[in-house]
C-alpha positions in Angstrom: 150.9 116.9 145.6 148.2 119.4 145.0 144.5 119.6 147.2 143.3 118.9 144.6 145.1 115.9 143.3 145.5 114.4 146.0 140.9 114.7 147.5 140.7 113.0 143.1 143.2 110.3 144.2 141.3 109.7 147.4 137.8 110.1 145.9 139.4 107.3 142.8 139.8 104.6 145.5 137.0 105.0 146.9 135.7 103.9 143.8 137.6 101.5 142.4 136.7 99.4 145.8 138.3 96.2 146.5 137.1 95.0 143.0 139.4 92.2 141.4 141.4 93.6 139.2 139.7 92.5 136.0 136.7 93.8 136.4 134.3 96.1 135.2 134.0 98.9 136.5 132.9 101.6 134.1 130.8 99.5 130.9 131.0 101.5 128.8 134.1 103.1 129.0 135.8 100.1 129.7 136.9 100.8 132.1 138.9 97.8 135.2 140.1 97.8 138.4 143.1 97.4 137.2 143.4 100.2 135.2 142.0 102.7 138.5 145.6 100.6 140.3 147.0 102.1 137.6 145.8 105.3 137.5 146.5 105.4 142.1 149.5 104.4 141.3 150.7 107.0 139.5 149.6 109.2 141.1 151.0 108.8 144.3 154.1 110.6 146.4 157.3 109.3 145.8 158.6 107.3 148.9 161.2 109.5 151.1 164.1 107.0 149.9 162.6 106.6 145.8 164.2 109.5 143.3 161.7 112.5 143.5 161.5 111.8 147.1 161.8 114.5 150.4 166.0 112.2 151.4 168.9 112.1 149.2 171.9 110.5 149.8 173.1 113.9 151.8 170.5 113.1 154.5 171.9 109.0 155.2 175.1 110.0 155.2 175.2 112.6 157.2 177.2 115.6 154.9 174.2 117.1 155.5 
């Protein structure tokens, strides 16, 4: 991920806080904490073993 997206993701996580998922965070738009959770999940980098992660099957089989 790029630095700007990483920083925006951190700010969004801080904005979300520890509110319950059904809490409305912005009355005008109706944005909920659950909406923010969905966005954060979509923006997170894949872990090593997930598709798009840094490891592939060759790394695990010793055939690298």
